[in-house]
N, C-alpha and C positions, 0 to 999 in steps of 0.2 A: 172462587178460590178463597179458602179460609186462611187468614194470616195467623201466625203464631210467633212468639218471641224467638229471636235467633241469637246465638252466642257467636261473637266475632272476636278476632284478635287484633289489637292495636298494632299498626305498623311501626310506631315510634318506640313504645315502651314494652310491647309484647304481652301486655296484660289482656285478659279476656274481659269483654264488656257485652252487655245485653242490648240488642237492637230491638226495642219493644214494638208491639203492635201499633201503639200510638205514633211512634216515630216513623214506622213504615207507612202508615196512612198519611202522615204529613209529607213524606217524600213523594208518595204517589200523587197527592193533591197538587204538588208543585211541579210535577212532571219530571222529577229526578229519577234516573234509572239506576244509578250506581249506589251501592251500599256504602255507609261511612267506613273509612279505613283507619280512623283514629278514635280513641276513647274521648269522652267529654273533657277530661283534664288536659289531654294533649292538644285537643282542638282549642281550648281556652288559652293554653300557653302559647300556641302558635299564633293566635290572634294578638296576644299581648306583645309578643316579640317580633311581630312583622316589621320589616325594615330595620331591625336591630335597635329600636328605640322604645322607651316606655312612654306612655301617654301622660301628659301634664294634667293634673287635676286641679280644679279651682273651686273655692267655696261658692255656694249659690244659695239664694233665698227664693223660695217659690213665690209665685204671684199671689197666692192666697194668704201668705203670712205677712 
C-alpha cells in the first residue's frame, strides 16, 4: 500500500492541514490507528492549556556550560 499525503480538517479551528507520509509512517510504527483530528497549532494549544494552567518555566544552565 503506497502512502500519500492526506488533507484533513481540524475539529477545533476548521482549518485544513496536511497529514504527511512521514507522519502516517510514524503513526503506523507506534500502532496508532486513528488519524489526527487537530492541526499542529491546536494540538500545541491543547497541551499548553491542559488543566487550565500554564507551565512555570525556570532558567537553567546546561551541564556542559
